[in-house]
C-alpha positions as CSV (number, residue, x, y, z in Angstrom):
1,M,-2.6,-8.5,31.3
2,E,-1.6,-7.3,34.6
3,F,-5.0,-10.1,36.1
4,I,-2.9,-12.6,33.9
5,M,0.6,-12.0,35.3
6,F,-0.8,-12.6,39.2
7,I,-2.3,-15.1,38.3
8,A,0.7,-16.8,37.2
9,Y,3.1,-15.1,40.1
10,A,0.0,-16.7,42.5
11,A,0.8,-20.0,40.6
12,V,5.0,-20.0,41.0
13,A,4.4,-18.7,44.3
14,G,2.7,-21.4,45.9
15,L,4.0,-24.0,44.3
16,L,8.0,-22.5,45.3
17,A,6.2,-21.7,49.0
18,L,5.4,-24.8,49.0
19,V,9.5,-27.1,48.1
20,L,10.3,-24.0,50.0
21,A,8.3,-25.2,53.6
22,A,8.9,-29.0,52.7
23,S,12.7,-28.2,52.3
24,A,12.5,-26.4,55.3
25,A,10.8,-29.1,57.1
26,F,12.7,-31.5,56.0
27,S,15.9,-29.7,57.2
28,L,15.0,-28.7,60.9
29,Q,14.4,-32.8,60.5
30,R,17.5,-33.7,59.8
31,N,16.9,-35.5,56.5
32,E,19.7,-37.8,55.6
33,A,20.0,-36.0,51.7
34,I,19.4,-32.5,53.4
35,V,22.2,-33.1,55.6
36,A,24.6,-35.4,53.0
37,S,23.9,-32.2,50.1
38,M,24.5,-30.0,53.0
39,R,28.3,-31.0,54.6
40,K,29.0,-31.6,50.6
41,V,29.1,-27.9,49.9
42,Q,30.5,-27.8,53.9
43,V,28.1,-26.1,56.0
44,P,27.9,-26.5,58.9
45,D,24.8,-28.7,61.0
46,S,24.9,-25.2,63.1
47,W,23.3,-23.4,60.3
48,L,21.1,-26.0,59.3
49,P,18.2,-24.1,61.6
50,R,18.5,-20.8,60.6
51,L,18.8,-22.1,56.5
52,A,15.4,-23.7,57.6
53,A,14.2,-20.8,58.9
54,L,15.1,-18.3,56.3
55,K,13.2,-21.3,53.5
56,A,10.3,-21.0,55.8
57,A,10.6,-17.4,55.7
58,G,10.7,-17.2,52.3
59,A,7.4,-19.3,51.9
60,A,5.5,-17.2,53.6
61,G,6.4,-14.1,52.4
62,L,5.7,-15.3,48.4
63,V,2.3,-16.6,49.9
64,A,1.7,-13.0,51.9
65,G,2.6,-11.6,48.2
66,L,-0.8,-11.9,47.1
67,W,-1.8,-9.5,48.8
68,V,0.8,-7.4,50.0
69,T,2.7,-6.4,47.2
70,P,6.1,-5.3,48.7
71,L,6.5,-8.2,50.7
72,G,5.9,-10.9,47.7
73,V,8.8,-8.6,45.5
74,A,11.1,-8.5,48.7
75,A,10.0,-12.5,49.3
76,A,11.2,-13.8,45.9
77,V,14.5,-11.6,46.1
78,G,15.4,-13.0,48.8
79,V,14.9,-16.6,47.7
80,T,16.6,-15.4,44.4
81,L,19.6,-14.4,46.4
82,Y,19.4,-17.6,49.2
83,F,19.4,-20.1,45.9
84,I,22.2,-18.0,44.1
85,G,24.1,-18.6,47.4
86,A,23.2,-22.1,46.8
87,V,24.8,-22.4,43.4
88,I,27.7,-20.5,44.7
89,S,28.4,-22.6,47.4
90,H,28.0,-25.9,44.8
91,L,30.3,-24.1,42.2
92,R,33.0,-23.4,45.2
93,V,33.5,-26.6,46.4
94,K,33.5,-28.3,43.2
95,D,30.5,-29.4,43.0
96,F,28.2,-29.8,39.8
97,E,25.2,-31.7,41.3
98,L,23.3,-28.0,41.4
99,A,21.1,-28.8,39.1
100,P,18.3,-28.2,41.7
101,A,19.5,-25.2,42.9
102,A,20.2,-23.5,40.5
103,T,15.9,-24.0,39.1
104,L,14.8,-22.6,42.5
105,A,16.8,-19.6,41.7
106,L,15.3,-19.3,38.4
107,V,11.7,-20.2,39.6
108,A,12.7,-17.6,42.5
109,A,13.5,-14.7,39.7
110,A,10.3,-15.6,37.8
111,A,8.6,-15.1,40.6
112,L,9.8,-12.1,41.1
113,A,9.5,-10.5,37.6
114,L,5.4,-12.2,37.7
115,R,5.3,-10.4,41.2
116,V,6.5,-7.0,39.4
117,A,4.8,-7.2,36.4
118,A,1.6,-8.0,38.2
């Protein structure tokens, strides 16, 4: 059963890491959609590189978590908290287009649960 949980973690963490890496790259490139979304929730432009670094670190940690369990757990916790913060940021400004952030928070929480179970 542990092996099945590990395989599930590998799949979920791998896909989540790809999404995080792409989002980090788009943030650093100042992609119009990313910048517009950040401005909508009143995130200063100066935060984009820091937020991109957090996403990149989360992606790297999830992948490293395939070999180092505590790192995978820590990364999954961090990514889950990041996207909970994103959901709160949307709600704070009464922007209810928060499905992407909420979905990623749930996927990150699933990665956490799977890594702990493996």
